[in-house]
Biopython code that builds the backbone (N, CA, C, O; Angstrom):
import numpy as np
from Bio.PDB.StructureBuilder import StructureBuilder

atoms = [
    (1, "MET", "N", (-23.752, -47.743, 80.807)),
    (1, "MET", "CA", (-25.020, -47.875, 80.141)),
    (1, "MET", "C", (-25.604, -49.247, 80.447)),
    (1, "MET", "O", (-24.880, -50.241, 80.505)),
    (2, "THR", "N", (-26.898, -49.293, 80.639)),
    (2, "THR", "CA", (-27.541, -50.576, 80.925)),
    (2, "THR", "C", (-27.903, -51.286, 79.636)),
    (2, "THR", "O", (-27.961, -50.672, 78.571)),
    (3, "LEU", "N", (-28.145, -52.571, 79.739)),
    (3, "LEU", "CA", (-28.461, -53.387, 78.572)),
    (3, "LEU", "C", (-29.697, -52.890, 77.818)),
    (3, "LEU", "O", (-29.632, -52.801, 76.592)),
    (4, "PRO", "N", (-30.831, -52.555, 78.475)),
    (4, "PRO", "CA", (-31.991, -52.085, 77.711)),
    (4, "PRO", "C", (-31.699, -50.839, 76.884)),
    (4, "PRO", "O", (-32.190, -50.708, 75.763)),
    (5, "ILE", "N", (-30.908, -49.929, 77.428)),
    (5, "ILE", "CA", (-30.579, -48.721, 76.676)),
    (5, "ILE", "C", (-29.717, -49.065, 75.469)),
    (5, "ILE", "O", (-29.904, -48.503, 74.390)),
    (6, "LEU", "N", (-28.775, -49.984, 75.646)),
    (6, "LEU", "CA", (-27.951, -50.414, 74.517)),
    (6, "LEU", "C", (-28.802, -51.066, 73.437)),
    (6, "LEU", "O", (-28.593, -50.816, 72.250)),
    (7, "LEU", "N", (-29.751, -51.891, 73.830)),
    (7, "LEU", "CA", (-30.621, -52.540, 72.847)),
    (7, "LEU", "C", (-31.452, -51.516, 72.090)),
    (7, "LEU", "O", (-31.631, -51.638, 70.878)),
    (8, "ILE", "N", (-31.962, -50.510, 72.789)),
    (8, "ILE", "CA", (-32.743, -49.472, 72.124)),
    (8, "ILE", "C", (-31.858, -48.707, 71.151)),
    (8, "ILE", "O", (-32.289, -48.384, 70.044)),
    (9, "MET", "N", (-30.633, -48.417, 71.550)),
    (9, "MET", "CA", (-29.725, -47.700, 70.663)),
    (9, "MET", "C", (-29.409, -48.527, 69.424)),
    (9, "MET", "O", (-29.285, -47.975, 68.331)),
    (10, "PHE", "N", (-29.276, -49.835, 69.576)),
    (10, "PHE", "CA", (-28.918, -50.699, 68.463)),
    (10, "PHE", "C", (-30.106, -50.995, 67.560)),
    (10, "PHE", "O", (-29.992, -50.915, 66.337)),
    (11, "TYR", "N", (-31.239, -51.336, 68.152)),
    (11, "TYR", "CA", (-32.406, -51.768, 67.384)),
    (11, "TYR", "C", (-33.423, -50.664, 67.132)),
    (11, "TYR", "O", (-34.338, -50.854, 66.331)),
    (12, "GLY", "N", (-33.295, -49.533, 67.779)),
    (12, "GLY", "CA", (-34.278, -48.471, 67.628)),
    (12, "GLY", "C", (-35.253, -48.506, 68.783)),
    (12, "GLY", "O", (-35.232, -49.417, 69.611)),
    (13, "SER", "N", (-36.091, -47.519, 68.824)),
    (13, "SER", "CA", (-37.060, -47.389, 69.903)),
    (13, "SER", "C", (-38.034, -48.553, 69.901)),
    (13, "SER", "O", (-38.451, -49.000, 68.832)),
    (14, "PRO", "N", (-38.411, -49.064, 71.086)),
    (14, "PRO", "CA", (-39.393, -50.139, 71.114)),
    (14, "PRO", "C", (-40.756, -49.674, 70.647)),
    (14, "PRO", "O", (-41.628, -50.503, 70.387)),
    (15, "LEU", "N", (-40.964, -48.381, 70.534)),
    (15, "LEU", "CA", (-42.230, -47.851, 70.059)),
    (15, "LEU", "C", (-42.232, -47.602, 68.561)),
    (15, "LEU", "O", (-43.211, -47.079, 68.029)),
    (16, "SER", "N", (-41.161, -47.963, 67.868)),
    (16, "SER", "CA", (-41.050, -47.639, 66.449)),
    (16, "SER", "C", (-42.198, -48.212, 65.629)),
    (16, "SER", "O", (-42.611, -47.594, 64.648)),
    (17, "ALA", "N", (-42.723, -49.372, 66.001)),
    (17, "ALA", "CA", (-43.843, -49.953, 65.266)),
    (17, "ALA", "C", (-45.104, -49.123, 65.424)),
    (17, "ALA", "O", (-46.013, -49.220, 64.600)),
    (18, "ARG", "N", (-45.175, -48.316, 66.459)),
    (18, "ARG", "CA", (-46.366, -47.498, 66.696)),
    (18, "ARG", "C", (-46.225, -46.096, 66.097)),
    (18, "ARG", "O", (-47.129, -45.273, 66.242)),
    (19, "GLN", "N", (-45.114, -45.815, 65.433)),
    (19, "GLN", "CA", (-44.915, -44.502, 64.840)),
    (19, "GLN", "C", (-45.547, -44.435, 63.452)),
    (19, "GLN", "O", (-45.001, -43.806, 62.545)),
    (20, "MET", "N", (-46.664, -45.064, 63.294)),
    (20, "MET", "CA", (-47.382, -45.075, 62.034)),
    (20, "MET", "C", (-48.618, -44.228, 62.224)),
    (20, "MET", "O", (-48.893, -43.918, 63.383)),
    (21, "PRO", "N", (-49.377, -43.824, 61.275)),
    (21, "PRO", "CA", (-49.501, -44.457, 59.963)),
    (21, "PRO", "C", (-48.389, -44.048, 58.993)),
    (21, "PRO", "O", (-47.763, -42.995, 59.116)),
    (22, "VAL", "N", (-48.186, -44.933, 58.034)),
    (22, "VAL", "CA", (-47.213, -44.726, 56.969)),
    (22, "VAL", "C", (-47.959, -44.893, 55.656)),
    (22, "VAL", "O", (-48.811, -45.771, 55.523)),
    (23, "GLU", "N", (-47.635, -44.048, 54.689)),
    (23, "GLU", "CA", (-48.261, -44.155, 53.372)),
    (23, "GLU", "C", (-47.258, -44.658, 52.350)),
    (23, "GLU", "O", (-46.063, -44.368, 52.418)),
    (24, "GLY", "N", (-47.781, -45.420, 51.405)),
    (24, "GLY", "CA", (-46.954, -45.961, 50.332)),
    (24, "GLY", "C", (-47.790, -46.834, 49.424)),
    (24, "GLY", "O", (-49.018, -46.750, 49.420)),
    (25, "LYS", "N", (-47.129, -47.660, 48.667)),
    (25, "LYS", "CA", (-47.813, -48.548, 47.716)),
    (25, "LYS", "C", (-48.009, -49.936, 48.319)),
    (25, "LYS", "O", (-47.160, -50.443, 49.052)),
    (26, "ALA", "N", (-49.150, -50.531, 47.990)),
    (26, "ALA", "CA", (-49.424, -51.921, 48.358)),
    (26, "ALA", "C", (-49.617, -52.727, 47.088)),
    (26, "ALA", "O", (-50.113, -52.228, 46.079)),
    (27, "SER", "N", (-49.217, -53.975, 47.164)),
    (27, "SER", "CA", (-49.473, -54.932, 46.098)),
    (27, "SER", "C", (-50.036, -56.176, 46.762)),
    (27, "SER", "O", (-50.180, -56.228, 47.983)),
    (28, "TYR", "N", (-50.358, -57.186, 45.943)),
    (28, "TYR", "CA", (-50.844, -58.428, 46.544)),
    (28, "TYR", "C", (-50.147, -59.625, 45.926)),
    (28, "TYR", "O", (-49.616, -59.568, 44.817)),
    (29, "TYR", "N", (-50.170, -60.720, 46.694)),
    (29, "TYR", "CA", (-49.494, -61.951, 46.297)),
    (29, "TYR", "C", (-50.125, -62.565, 45.050)),
    (29, "TYR", "O", (-51.349, -62.626, 44.927)),
    (30, "ALA", "N", (-49.287, -63.015, 44.139)),
    (30, "ALA", "CA", (-49.756, -63.772, 42.984)),
    (30, "ALA", "C", (-50.203, -65.159, 43.432)),
    (30, "ALA", "O", (-49.724, -65.677, 44.441)),
    (31, "ASP", "N", (-51.104, -65.746, 42.694)),
    (31, "ASP", "CA", (-51.650, -67.054, 43.057)),
    (31, "ASP", "C", (-50.600, -68.163, 43.084)),
    (31, "ASP", "O", (-50.803, -69.179, 43.749)),
    (32, "HIS", "N", (-49.485, -67.989, 42.377)),
    (32, "HIS", "CA", (-48.487, -69.077, 42.374)),
    (32, "HIS", "C", (-47.803, -69.233, 43.741)),
    (32, "HIS", "O", (-47.047, -70.185, 43.937)),
    (33, "PHE", "N", (-48.053, -68.320, 44.684)),
    (33, "PHE", "CA", (-47.510, -68.463, 46.034)),
    (33, "PHE", "C", (-48.403, -69.305, 46.953)),
    (33, "PHE", "O", (-47.995, -69.653, 48.061)),
    (34, "VAL", "N", (-49.600, -69.628, 46.504)),
    (34, "VAL", "CA", (-50.530, -70.394, 47.339)),
    (34, "VAL", "C", (-49.869, -71.698, 47.789)),
    (34, "VAL", "O", (-49.339, -72.457, 46.977)),
    (35, "GLY", "N", (-49.911, -71.937, 49.097)),
    (35, "GLY", "CA", (-49.349, -73.156, 49.678)),
    (35, "GLY", "C", (-47.868, -73.084, 49.994)),
    (35, "GLY", "O", (-47.356, -73.934, 50.723)),
    (36, "LYS", "N", (-47.172, -72.098, 49.468)),
    (36, "LYS", "CA", (-45.737, -71.964, 49.765)),
    (36, "LYS", "C", (-45.558, -71.348, 51.144)),
    (36, "LYS", "O", (-46.371, -70.533, 51.583)),
    (37, "ARG", "N", (-44.502, -71.740, 51.812)),
    (37, "ARG", "CA", (-44.240, -71.250, 53.178)),
    (37, "ARG", "C", (-43.874, -69.771, 53.171)),
    (37, "ARG", "O", (-43.087, -69.309, 52.345)),
    (38, "THR", "N", (-44.462, -69.047, 54.106)),
    (38, "THR", "CA", (-44.098, -67.655, 54.325)),
    (38, "THR", "C", (-42.876, -67.631, 55.236)),
    (38, "THR", "O", (-42.437, -68.677, 55.715)),
    (39, "ALA", "N", (-42.334, -66.458, 55.475)),
    (39, "ALA", "CA", (-41.163, -66.330, 56.346)),
    (39, "ALA", "C", (-41.451, -66.791, 57.771)),
    (39, "ALA", "O", (-40.536, -67.193, 58.489)),
    (40, "SER", "N", (-42.712, -66.737, 58.184)),
    (40, "SER", "CA", (-43.073, -67.192, 59.527)),
    (40, "SER", "C", (-43.247, -68.707, 59.593)),
    (40, "SER", "O", (-43.409, -69.270, 60.676)),
    (41, "GLY", "N", (-43.215, -69.367, 58.436)),
    (41, "GLY", "CA", (-43.374, -70.820, 58.389)),
    (41, "GLY", "C", (-44.780, -71.284, 58.062)),
    (41, "GLY", "O", (-44.999, -72.470, 57.814)),
    (42, "VAL", "N", (-45.731, -70.368, 58.059)),
    (42, "VAL", "CA", (-47.131, -70.696, 57.755)),
    (42, "VAL", "C", (-47.321, -70.679, 56.240)),
    (42, "VAL", "O", (-46.862, -69.743, 55.585)),
    (43, "PRO", "N", (-47.982, -71.682, 55.663)),
    (43, "PRO", "CA", (-48.231, -71.649, 54.214)),
    (43, "PRO", "C", (-49.129, -70.467, 53.835)),
    (43, "PRO", "O", (-50.056, -70.118, 54.566)),
    (44, "TYR", "N", (-48.842, -69.863, 52.692)),
    (44, "TYR", "CA", (-49.671, -68.753, 52.210)),
    (44, "TYR", "C", (-51.036, -69.277, 51.806)),
    (44, "TYR", "O", (-51.150, -70.248, 51.058)),
    (45, "ASP", "N", (-52.068, -68.619, 52.310)),
    (45, "ASP", "CA", (-53.458, -68.925, 51.973)),
    (45, "ASP", "C", (-54.085, -67.645, 51.454)),
    (45, "ASP", "O", (-54.246, -66.681, 52.203)),
    (46, "ARG", "N", (-54.433, -67.629, 50.195)),
    (46, "ARG", "CA", (-54.952, -66.408, 49.574)),
    (46, "ARG", "C", (-56.276, -65.942, 50.163)),
    (46, "ARG", "O", (-56.683, -64.799, 49.955)),
    (47, "ASN", "N", (-56.950, -66.825, 50.899)),
    (47, "ASN", "CA", (-58.249, -66.487, 51.488)),
    (47, "ASN", "C", (-58.162, -65.933, 52.904)),
    (47, "ASN", "O", (-59.178, -65.538, 53.475)),
    (48, "LYS", "N", (-56.965, -65.899, 53.476)),
    (48, "LYS", "CA", (-56.772, -65.354, 54.826)),
    (48, "LYS", "C", (-56.387, -63.883, 54.729)),
    (48, "LYS", "O", (-55.887, -63.423, 53.703)),
    (49, "MET", "N", (-56.626, -63.166, 55.801)),
    (49, "MET", "CA", (-56.303, -61.734, 55.852)),
    (49, "MET", "C", (-54.895, -61.578, 56.418)),
    (49, "MET", "O", (-54.716, -61.288, 57.601)),
    (50, "THR", "N", (-53.900, -61.776, 55.554)),
    (50, "THR", "CA", (-52.501, -61.735, 55.964)),
    (50, "THR", "C", (-51.719, -60.780, 55.055)),
    (50, "THR", "O", (-52.219, -60.307, 54.034)),
    (51, "ALA", "N", (-50.467, -60.515, 55.468)),
    (51, "ALA", "CA", (-49.647, -59.599, 54.683)),
    (51, "ALA", "C", (-48.169, -59.800, 54.994)),
    (51, "ALA", "O", (-47.794, -60.453, 55.967)),
    (52, "ALA", "N", (-47.350, -59.217, 54.135)),
    (52, "ALA", "CA", (-45.899, -59.191, 54.322)),
    (52, "ALA", "C", (-45.468, -57.754, 54.574)),
    (52, "ALA", "O", (-45.938, -56.820, 53.923)),
    (53, "HIS", "N", (-44.563, -57.602, 55.533)),
    (53, "HIS", "CA", (-43.958, -56.299, 55.829)),
    (53, "HIS", "C", (-42.488, -56.567, 56.105)),
    (53, "HIS", "O", (-42.144, -57.641, 56.599)),
    (54, "GLN", "N", (-41.622, -55.624, 55.798)),
    (54, "GLN", "CA", (-40.190, -55.862, 55.940)),
    (54, "GLN", "C", (-39.715, -55.970, 57.378)),
    (54, "GLN", "O", (-38.783, -56.727, 57.651)),
    (55, "THR", "N", (-40.323, -55.239, 58.310)),
    (55, "THR", "CA", (-39.756, -55.190, 59.658)),
    (55, "THR", "C", (-40.715, -55.471, 60.810)),
    (55, "THR", "O", (-40.259, -55.821, 61.899)),
    (56, "LEU", "N", (-42.013, -55.333, 60.614)),
    (56, "LEU", "CA", (-42.934, -55.534, 61.735)),
    (56, "LEU", "C", (-42.892, -56.986, 62.208)),
    (56, "LEU", "O", (-42.756, -57.895, 61.389)),
    (57, "PRO", "N", (-43.007, -57.217, 63.515)),
    (57, "PRO", "CA", (-42.974, -58.588, 64.030)),
    (57, "PRO", "C", (-44.134, -59.426, 63.490)),
    (57, "PRO", "O", (-45.233, -58.921, 63.263)),
    (58, "PHE", "N", (-43.865, -60.704, 63.292)),
    (58, "PHE", "CA", (-44.932, -61.615, 62.891)),
    (58, "PHE", "C", (-46.024, -61.572, 63.946)),
    (58, "PHE", "O", (-45.746, -61.441, 65.138)),
    (59, "GLY", "N", (-47.261, -61.683, 63.500)),
    (59, "GLY", "CA", (-48.394, -61.627, 64.409)),
    (59, "GLY", "C", (-48.939, -60.225, 64.616)),
    (59, "GLY", "O", (-50.001, -60.057, 65.215)),
    (60, "THR", "N", (-48.224, -59.212, 64.127)),
    (60, "THR", "CA", (-48.699, -57.836, 64.256)),
    (60, "THR", "C", (-49.937, -57.649, 63.387)),
    (60, "THR", "O", (-49.968, -58.086, 62.236)),
    (61, "LYS", "N", (-50.950, -57.000, 63.940)),
    (61, "LYS", "CA", (-52.164, -56.681, 63.188)),
    (61, "LYS", "C", (-52.053, -55.234, 62.703)),
    (61, "LYS", "O", (-51.738, -54.323, 63.469)),
    (62, "VAL", "N", (-52.317, -55.054, 61.423)),
    (62, "VAL", "CA", (-52.155, -53.755, 60.769)),
    (62, "VAL", "C", (-53.447, -53.379, 60.054)),
    (62, "VAL", "O", (-54.050, -54.198, 59.360)),
    (63, "ARG", "N", (-53.865, -52.118, 60.237)),
    (63, "ARG", "CA", (-54.995, -51.594, 59.465)),
    (63, "ARG", "C", (-54.438, -51.039, 58.163)),
    (63, "ARG", "O", (-53.554, -50.182, 58.175)),
    (64, "VAL", "N", (-54.953, -51.527, 57.045)),
    (64, "VAL", "CA", (-54.548, -51.065, 55.725)),
    (64, "VAL", "C", (-55.734, -50.312, 55.131)),
    (64, "VAL", "O", (-56.837, -50.850, 55.041)),
    (65, "THR", "N", (-55.501, -49.073, 54.728)),
    (65, "THR", "CA", (-56.548, -48.243, 54.129)),
    (65, "THR", "C", (-56.172, -47.911, 52.702)),
    (65, "THR", "O", (-55.100, -47.364, 52.444)),
    (66, "ASN", "N", (-57.058, -48.245, 51.771)),
    (66, "ASN", "CA", (-56.863, -47.888, 50.368)),
    (66, "ASN", "C", (-57.190, -46.405, 50.245)),
    (66, "ASN", "O", (-58.336, -46.003, 50.448)),
    (67, "LEU", "N", (-56.193, -45.590, 49.915)),
    (67, "LEU", "CA", (-56.379, -44.143, 49.874)),
    (67, "LEU", "C", (-57.237, -43.674, 48.710)),
    (67, "LEU", "O", (-57.726, -42.544, 48.730)),
    (68, "SER", "N", (-57.435, -44.513, 47.693)),
    (68, "SER", "CA", (-58.252, -44.097, 46.551)),
    (68, "SER", "C", (-59.748, -44.293, 46.784)),
    (68, "SER", "O", (-60.565, -43.649, 46.126)),
    (69, "ASN", "N", (-60.120, -45.189, 47.725)),
    (69, "ASN", "CA", (-61.555, -45.435, 47.939)),
    (69, "ASN", "C", (-61.959, -45.488, 49.417)),
    (69, "ASN", "O", (-63.146, -45.610, 49.719)),
    (70, "GLY", "N", (-61.004, -45.401, 50.336)),
    (70, "GLY", "CA", (-61.322, -45.389, 51.767)),
    (70, "GLY", "C", (-61.593, -46.746, 52.384)),
    (70, "GLY", "O", (-61.845, -46.831, 53.586)),
    (71, "ARG", "N", (-61.550, -47.809, 51.598)),
    (71, "ARG", "CA", (-61.794, -49.146, 52.156)),
    (71, "ARG", "C", (-60.652, -49.555, 53.073)),
    (71, "ARG", "O", (-59.490, -49.240, 52.819)),
    (72, "GLU", "N", (-61.005, -50.270, 54.157)),
    (72, "GLU", "CA", (-60.020, -50.685, 55.157)),
    (72, "GLU", "C", (-60.142, -52.168, 55.456)),
    (72, "GLU", "O", (-61.225, -52.750, 55.383)),
    (73, "VAL", "N", (-59.012, -52.766, 55.794)),
    (73, "VAL", "CA", (-58.973, -54.148, 56.288)),
    (73, "VAL", "C", (-57.946, -54.224, 57.404)),
    (73, "VAL", "O", (-57.054, -53.382, 57.509)),
    (74, "ILE", "N", (-58.089, -55.243, 58.230)),
    (74, "ILE", "CA", (-57.075, -55.572, 59.230)),
    (74, "ILE", "C", (-56.415, -56.858, 58.764)),
    (74, "ILE", "O", (-57.094, -57.851, 58.501)),
    (75, "VAL", "N", (-55.089, -56.841, 58.662)),
    (75, "VAL", "CA", (-54.328, -58.023, 58.248)),
    (75, "VAL", "C", (-53.314, -58.371, 59.336)),
    (75, "VAL", "O", (-52.941, -57.528, 60.152)),
    (76, "THR", "N", (-52.881, -59.621, 59.327)),
    (76, "THR", "CA", (-51.862, -60.092, 60.256)),
    (76, "THR", "C", (-50.571, -60.310, 59.481)),
    (76, "THR", "O", (-50.567, -60.981, 58.449)),
    (77, "ILE", "N", (-49.481, -59.746, 59.977)),
    (77, "ILE", "CA", (-48.185, -59.901, 59.315)),
    (77, "ILE", "C", (-47.648, -61.306, 59.569)),
    (77, "ILE", "O", (-47.468, -61.713, 60.717)),
    (78, "ASN", "N", (-47.393, -62.048, 58.481)),
    (78, "ASN", "CA", (-46.836, -63.394, 58.615)),
    (78, "ASN", "C", (-45.722, -63.676, 57.609)),
    (78, "ASN", "O", (-45.282, -64.816, 57.460)),
    (79, "ASP", "N", (-45.269, -62.624, 56.920)),
    (79, "ASP", "CA", (-44.235, -62.818, 55.909)),
    (79, "ASP", "C", (-43.374, -61.557, 55.805)),
    (79, "ASP", "O", (-43.732, -60.511, 56.346)),
    (80, "ARG", "N", (-42.259, -61.659, 55.119)),
    (80, "ARG", "CA", (-41.350, -60.538, 54.890)),
    (80, "ARG", "C", (-41.487, -60.056, 53.454)),
    (80, "ARG", "O", (-41.733, -60.846, 52.542)),
    (81, "GLY", "N", (-41.328, -58.784, 53.268)),
    (81, "GLY", "CA", (-41.443, -58.155, 51.966)),
    (81, "GLY", "C", (-42.295, -56.912, 52.124)),
    (81, "GLY", "O", (-42.621, -56.558, 53.257)),
    (82, "PRO", "N", (-42.653, -56.267, 51.111)),
    (82, "PRO", "CA", (-42.219, -56.464, 49.731)),
    (82, "PRO", "C", (-40.785, -55.965, 49.530)),
    (82, "PRO", "O", (-40.271, -55.163, 50.310)),
    (83, "PHE", "N", (-40.175, -56.449, 48.490)),
    (83, "PHE", "CA", (-38.799, -56.074, 48.202)),
    (83, "PHE", "C", (-38.710, -55.324, 46.876)),
    (83, "PHE", "O", (-37.757, -55.477, 46.112)),
    (84, "VAL", "N", (-39.737, -54.510, 46.628)),
    (84, "VAL", "CA", (-39.794, -53.649, 45.450)),
    (84, "VAL", "C", (-39.801, -52.211, 45.952)),
    (84, "VAL", "O", (-40.606, -51.864, 46.816)),
    (85, "LYS", "N", (-38.931, -51.384, 45.429)),
    (85, "LYS", "CA", (-38.809, -49.997, 45.887)),
    (85, "LYS", "C", (-40.164, -49.287, 45.845)),
    (85, "LYS", "O", (-40.893, -49.362, 44.856)),
    (86, "GLY", "N", (-40.476, -48.607, 46.929)),
    (86, "GLY", "CA", (-41.710, -47.829, 47.017)),
    (86, "GLY", "C", (-42.901, -48.579, 47.581)),
    (86, "GLY", "O", (-43.907, -47.969, 47.944)),
    (87, "ARG", "N", (-42.798, -49.887, 47.657)),
    (87, "ARG", "CA", (-43.912, -50.667, 48.217)),
    (87, "ARG", "C", (-43.674, -50.896, 49.707)),
    (87, "ARG", "O", (-42.557, -51.187, 50.134)),
    (88, "ILE", "N", (-44.748, -50.760, 50.493)),
    (88, "ILE", "CA", (-44.611, -50.891, 51.942)),
    (88, "ILE", "C", (-45.288, -52.125, 52.503)),
    (88, "ILE", "O", (-45.031, -52.505, 53.645)),
    (89, "ILE", "N", (-46.163, -52.768, 51.705)),
    (89, "ILE", "CA", (-46.857, -53.956, 52.195)),
    (89, "ILE", "C", (-47.349, -54.771, 51.012)),
    (89, "ILE", "O", (-47.756, -54.218, 49.991)),
    (90, "ASP", "N", (-47.310, -56.092, 51.155)),
    (90, "ASP", "CA", (-47.935, -57.033, 50.223)),
    (90, "ASP", "C", (-49.062, -57.696, 50.992)),
    (90, "ASP", "O", (-48.840, -58.239, 52.074)),
    (91, "VAL", "N", (-50.259, -57.657, 50.449)),
    (91, "VAL", "CA", (-51.402, -58.262, 51.147)),
    (91, "VAL", "C", (-51.861, -59.514, 50.410)),
    (91, "VAL", "O", (-51.529, -59.726, 49.244)),
    (92, "SER", "N", (-52.625, -60.330, 51.108)),
    (92, "SER", "CA", (-53.203, -61.523, 50.484)),
    (92, "SER", "C", (-54.244, -61.115, 49.447)),
    (92, "SER", "O", (-54.695, -59.970, 49.421)),
    (93, "ARG", "N", (-54.614, -62.056, 48.604)),
    (93, "ARG", "CA", (-55.639, -61.773, 47.590)),
    (93, "ARG", "C", (-56.957, -61.383, 48.246)),
    (93, "ARG", "O", (-57.641, -60.481, 47.760)),
    (94, "ALA", "N", (-57.327, -62.047, 49.345)),
    (94, "ALA", "CA", (-58.580, -61.722, 50.044)),
    (94, "ALA", "C", (-58.570, -60.275, 50.517)),
    (94, "ALA", "O", (-59.575, -59.574, 50.396)),
    (95, "ALA", "N", (-57.446, -59.827, 51.053)),
    (95, "ALA", "CA", (-57.340, -58.444, 51.518)),
    (95, "ALA", "C", (-57.414, -57.480, 50.336)),
    (95, "ALA", "O", (-58.075, -56.444, 50.420)),
    (96, "ALA", "N", (-56.739, -57.815, 49.233)),
    (96, "ALA", "CA", (-56.766, -56.963, 48.040)),
    (96, "ALA", "C", (-58.185, -56.847, 47.482)),
    (96, "ALA", "O", (-58.588, -55.784, 47.011)),
    (97, "GLN", "N", (-58.938, -57.950, 47.538)),
    (97, "GLN", "CA", (-60.327, -57.902, 47.059)),
    (97, "GLN", "C", (-61.161, -56.962, 47.926)),
    (97, "GLN", "O", (-61.938, -56.163, 47.404)),
    (98, "LYS", "N", (-61.004, -57.053, 49.249)),
    (98, "LYS", "CA", (-61.767, -56.179, 50.144)),
    (98, "LYS", "C", (-61.343, -54.719, 49.993)),
    (98, "LYS", "O", (-62.156, -53.809, 50.152)),
    (99, "LEU", "N", (-60.072, -54.507, 49.688)),
    (99, "LEU", "CA", (-59.576, -53.151, 49.461)),
    (99, "LEU", "C", (-59.914, -52.649, 48.052)),
    (99, "LEU", "O", (-59.763, -51.464, 47.753)),
    (100, "ASP", "N", (-60.372, -53.564, 47.193)),
    (100, "ASP", "CA", (-60.810, -53.275, 45.827)),
    (100, "ASP", "C", (-59.695, -52.721, 44.935)),
    (100, "ASP", "O", (-59.824, -51.656, 44.330)),
    (101, "PHE", "N", (-58.573, -53.499, 44.875)),
    (101, "PHE", "CA", (-57.531, -53.109, 43.917)),
    (101, "PHE", "C", (-56.988, -54.291, 43.122)),
    (101, "PHE", "O", (-55.852, -54.257, 42.651)),
    (102, "ILE", "N", (-57.801, -55.337, 42.973)),
    (102, "ILE", "CA", (-57.369, -56.508, 42.197)),
    (102, "ILE", "C", (-57.024, -56.108, 40.756)),
    (102, "ILE", "O", (-55.974, -56.503, 40.249)),
    (103, "LYS", "N", (-57.868, -55.349, 40.104)),
    (103, "LYS", "CA", (-57.625, -54.984, 38.702)),
    (103, "LYS", "C", (-56.366, -54.143, 38.527)),
    (103, "LYS", "O", (-55.615, -54.329, 37.570)),
    (104, "GLN", "N", (-56.139, -53.215, 39.461)),
    (104, "GLN", "CA", (-54.979, -52.343, 39.355)),
    (104, "GLN", "C", (-53.679, -53.057, 39.720)),
    (104, "GLN", "O", (-52.632, -52.781, 39.136)),
    (105, "GLY", "N", (-53.747, -53.977, 40.686)),
    (105, "GLY", "CA", (-52.562, -54.710, 41.123)),
    (105, "GLY", "C", (-51.749, -54.002, 42.192)),
    (105, "GLY", "O", (-51.116, -54.642, 43.031)),
    (106, "ILE", "N", (-51.773, -52.694, 42.157)),
    (106, "ILE", "CA", (-51.042, -51.860, 43.114)),
    (106, "ILE", "C", (-51.940, -50.668, 43.445)),
    (106, "ILE", "O", (-52.676, -50.174, 42.590)),
    (107, "THR", "N", (-51.869, -50.219, 44.692)),
    (107, "THR", "CA", (-52.631, -49.027, 45.078)),
    (107, "THR", "C", (-51.907, -48.267, 46.179)),
    (107, "THR", "O", (-51.039, -48.816, 46.857)),
    (108, "ASP", "N", (-52.264, -47.023, 46.350)),
    (108, "ASP", "CA", (-51.726, -46.216, 47.448)),
    (108, "ASP", "C", (-52.493, -46.540, 48.713)),
    (108, "ASP", "O", (-53.723, -46.571, 48.719)),
    (109, "VAL", "N", (-51.751, -46.782, 49.790)),
    (109, "VAL", "CA", (-52.367, -47.145, 51.056)),
    (109, "VAL", "C", (-51.734, -46.388, 52.207)),
    (109, "VAL", "O", (-50.664, -45.790, 52.093)),
    (110, "SER", "N", (-52.442, -46.442, 53.311)),
    (110, "SER", "CA", (-51.921, -46.016, 54.601)),
    (110, "SER", "C", (-51.966, -47.252, 55.481)),
    (110, "SER", "O", (-52.954, -47.986, 55.472)),
    (111, "ILE", "N", (-50.895, -47.492, 56.246)),
    (111, "ILE", "CA", (-50.915, -48.622, 57.176)),
    (111, "ILE", "C", (-50.647, -48.109, 58.587)),
    (111, "ILE", "O", (-49.856, -47.190, 58.797)),
    (112, "ALA", "N", (-51.328, -48.728, 59.541)),
    (112, "ALA", "CA", (-51.164, -48.358, 60.946)),
    (112, "ALA", "C", (-51.251, -49.617, 61.796)),
    (112, "ALA", "O", (-52.115, -50.465, 61.573)),
    (113, "VAL", "N", (-50.361, -49.736, 62.764)),
    (113, "VAL", "CA", (-50.359, -50.886, 63.664)),
    (113, "VAL", "C", (-51.567, -50.798, 64.593)),
    (113, "VAL", "O", (-51.824, -49.763, 65.209)),
    (114, "VAL", "N", (-52.301, -51.904, 64.679)),
    (114, "VAL", "CA", (-53.441, -52.016, 65.569)),
    (114, "VAL", "C", (-53.023, -52.750, 66.834)),
    (114, "VAL", "O", (-53.417, -52.384, 67.941)),
    (115, "GLU", "N", (-52.212, -53.801, 66.648)),
    (115, "GLU", "CA", (-51.747, -54.639, 67.765)),
    (115, "GLU", "C", (-50.395, -55.220, 67.384)),
    (115, "GLU", "O", (-50.253, -55.838, 66.328)),
    (116, "THR", "N", (-49.408, -55.023, 68.237)),
    (116, "THR", "CA", (-48.070, -55.519, 67.945)),
    (116, "THR", "C", (-47.962, -57.010, 68.251)),
    (116, "THR", "O", (-48.383, -57.466, 69.314)),
    (117, "GLY", "N", (-47.398, -57.758, 67.316)),
    (117, "GLY", "CA", (-47.176, -59.183, 67.495)),
    (117, "GLY", "C", (-45.950, -59.435, 68.352)),
    (117, "GLY", "O", (-45.238, -58.509, 68.739)),
    (118, "ASP", "N", (-45.723, -60.685, 68.633)),
    (118, "ASP", "CA", (-44.596, -61.034, 69.508)),
    (118, "ASP", "C", (-43.700, -62.099, 68.920)),
    (118, "ASP", "O", (-42.836, -62.624, 69.621)),
    (119, "MET", "N", (-43.876, -62.429, 67.674)),
    (119, "MET", "CA", (-43.076, -63.496, 67.074)),
    (119, "MET", "C", (-41.899, -62.904, 66.328)),
    (119, "MET", "O", (-41.101, -63.641, 65.750)),
]
sb = StructureBuilder()
sb.init_structure("model")
sb.init_model(0)
sb.init_chain("A")
sb.init_seg("    ")
for serial, (resi, resn, name, xyz) in enumerate(atoms, 1):
    if name == "N":
        sb.init_residue(resn, " ", resi, " ")
    sb.init_atom(name, np.array(xyz, "f"), 0.0, 1.0, " ", f" {name:<3s}", serial, name[0])
structure = sb.get_structure()
């Protein structure tokens, strides 16, 4: 067996990030995270269009669609999480405002990779 095949067997298909859309729950970062370092090393800025995902590479751009109202945003993955069962993405406050779920705190979403990151 060659090395690339072994890596695919161990890590999964290199196309796994493109096997979306995926539906689940989204939440957004609380304000007390402002300025704290994300897993990528960049400080959290509530005004940027960013998000946390458990496995997608940093720098990946994801389309997030609020299934209750059809609103969409594109966010860049720069952190890891969410670590709450049933949640598939944590978005910045700016993204949550555009998706219109600030009052609810959590909403049903669909996420799809637009551009895969390399970090």
